[in-house]
N, C-alpha and C positions, 0 to 999 in steps of 0.2 A: 225462413225461406225466404230466398232470393226474389227480389220483383222480378226479374228475367223468368225464372219460373214459374211465378203467379202468373204470369201474362201468357205463357204458353200452354196452363192450364185451362185459361179462359178461353183462349183461342179457339182450343181442341174443344171445351163442351160448346162454343158458338156453332163450330163445323157441325158436331152431331146432333146440334137440335133442329140445324138447318137440313140436314140429309133425314131427320125423321120426318119432318115437314113437308118434305117432295113424298115421301114412301106411304106416311099415312092420311088418309083424310083426317077432313079437318073438327068431322064429328066426333071422331074416335078422340081427337086432342083435347075436344070440348068436352066430353063427357067419357074418359076411360074409363074403363072394367078395373075391377079389382087383380084381375090378372096382368093387364099390360104395364101399372103403375111401377110394381116390384122389378119387370123385366127391363124396364127403361131405365129404373133406379142401378140395375145389376151392371148393364151396358154403359150406361156416363162413370161408373165406378172403375170399370174394367179399363174404360175408355183412359178415366185419368191416371190409372194406375200404369197401364201402358207411357205414359205421356211421360210419368215420374219416373217407370225404371229407364227411359230413352235419356231421359234430363241427366239421372244419375251418371249412365254411363258417357253420356257426352264431357259430363264434369270431367269424369275419374280418368277421360283419355287426354282434357284440357290440362287436368294438373301432372299428369304420366308426362305430357309434350313439354307442359311447363318445368319439370323436375329434369327433363332429359336437356332443355336450354340450359338451364342453370349449370349444370352441370358439363355441358359443352363450353359454356362461357368462362365457364373455371378454368378448366383444362386451357383454351385458348390463351388466357391472361398468364398459365402458369409457362406454356411454350413461350409466348411471347417474353415472360422475364428470363425465360432459359435461354433463346435467343440474343437478346442484348448482351447475358453474361456471356454466353458462348463467343459474342463478337468482340466484348472488351479482350477477352482470354487470349482470343487470336490474335487480336492489335499487341497484344504484352509478349506472346511468344514469337511473333516476328519481331520486335525490339532484340529480343533476348538471343533470337538465331543470328542478328545481325551482328549481336554484339563475339557473338560465340567465335563466329568467321571470321570477325576483324580477327580476336585471341588465336583462331587456327593459323591463320595468314601470318601473325607476329611469331607465332610458335614457330613453322617452317621456316621463316626467315632465322630465327636464334637456332636453328637445327642446323642449317646450311651454314653459320658462323662456329657451330661447334666442329663441325665436319673439316672446317678449313683452320680451326686454332687448332683441333688432335693432330692434321697431318704437320701443324707448326712444332706443336709440344711435343711428341713422340720423339722426334730426332734432339730437341735440350737436355729431353730427361734422360736418353742413352747418353749423351756427353756430359750430362751431371753425371751419370755414374761409374762412366769410364775415367771421368776426372777421380771419383773418389776409389775407386782402384788404385789406380796408381799412387795416390796420397796415400793409401794404408800399406800399401808397397815401401814406399819412400820413407817414411816417418818411422821415429824412434818405435822398437818393436815390442811394446806395453799390449798385452792383453789382445795379441796377434791373433790365435785361434778366434776369439770372438769377433774380431772388429773383421777379419777374412771371413769368417761365417757368415757375416751377417752380408756383406757385398755380394756373395754367391746367391745367398737366398733374393735379395731383390735382382740380380742377373735374371735368375729362374722363374721370379714373378714378373721379369716384363717381357717372358714369352707366353705368357698367359692370357688366352682370352675371357675368361671368367671373370679377370680384375677390371675395375673400373680403369681409366685413365685418372680419374681424379684422387683414387685411391691409389695408385700406382706414384703419382706424385707427390703425396702425401706422404708413404712410406720414403721416398728418398728425402724427402727434405728433414723428416725424423730423423734418417741416419743423418747428413750434415749436420743437424743440434746437438745429436750425441758426441759428433767429432769436435765441438767448438766446447762443448762442456768438459771435457778432458783438458781444456785448454786453459781453463781456470778451477781445477779442483787438484789435490793432491789423493794420492793413495795408494794404500798397502798392501800387497797381495802374495799368496805362495805361486811360484808357478818353476817351468822350465827354461833354463836359459837360452837352448836352443843353438843355432851355429854350431851344430858338431857336439853342444856339451849339453846332457841329459840330465844335469843336476838337478835338484827341487832345491830352490832358494828361494830368499824373502825377498822380493823385490819393492821397490820404492819410487813412485813416479812423482814429480813435480812438475806440475802441470805437463806440457809436453814438450819440455825444453832440458830435462835432465831426467836419466833412468838411471838408480842403483841397483844394486845386487848385495847380499851378504847370505853366503852361508847359512845354513842352518844350527851350526855351531860358533858361529859368530866369527871366526877363524880367517876371513878372507872376505873381502869387500873390493868393490871395481865397479864400474860405471860403463856405459854404452857411448862409445865414441863415434858420433856421428860421421864425421869426416872418414877414418877409418872403417867404418862397419863393422865393428869388432869390439867387442867385450875388452875392456882393461882394470888390469886388476890394481889397485891404489887403498891399500889399507888406511891411509891419512881421512878416508871418509867414512871412517867405522863411528865416529863418536857424533857425525851429524847424520849418518842414515838410522843411528839409534832415536837421536831426536826427532827426525822428522817422520820416524814411523810412530813415533808416541802423539805426535798432531795427528798424523793421518788418521789414526785410531781415536782422535778424540780422547788423548789420556793424556793430553798436557797441551797449554796454551799457544796459540801461535806467535811462534818468534819467528827470526834471522836465521837462517837455513843455509849452511855454506854447501854449495854443491857445484859439480863440473857442468859450466856451460859453457856451449864453443863459442867462438868469438864470431860476429857477423859478417857476413860477407856482402863484397858490392854485386849486383847483377852483372851479369856477364854480356 
């Protein structure tokens, strides 16, 4: 039992004795009867019990208040820590938002440049495509159907809104690369002569400077005359045609080939 509880009990007993001294004559206290002594004892015990109960209830209330205080203190500390954390997070978000706004401004500037570039690139691509089409029409007529179809598909692609500008540009450049490769390769294939002659013949392309043909039975050999824009029969190239065909099909080692090559002309 704590000193505080003991003090409260002594004080309660003292008050009880004082009250009894005022109400009971001195003779009675000096010579209590056998009946008064048990009653006085019971009253003191009851008073003491009541004081103990009050003290216990008061202590319980104090303990409860203390627990609630500790709980509230813990909540306060947690909320304070969360507030500090939110403050630091908010500061970080402010920095990130500032950076994102700067990126948005930069992106908008780039988009504006892209629009300007698109206005400039589209006419350039159209000019490139027109030049390619004219080149195929004026060039030696090898793989004419394949090359003309490629140009026609590119022209159709230029009108489509679902194809990006970058993809259009890539496809046009790719067509230019294919045409450049023709100038560095040798190829043998079957095809029709064209120009009003529907015969199927064996064709030999040497770069893009010479195009020869030979009938399937090997009895006629000729070449494309770039100046006349027509086929010319010349069986003197029959042996050169066979040698070139072997090289093109990788049946023989590369060697010097005799082929008709138009003489260079000065630009007008």
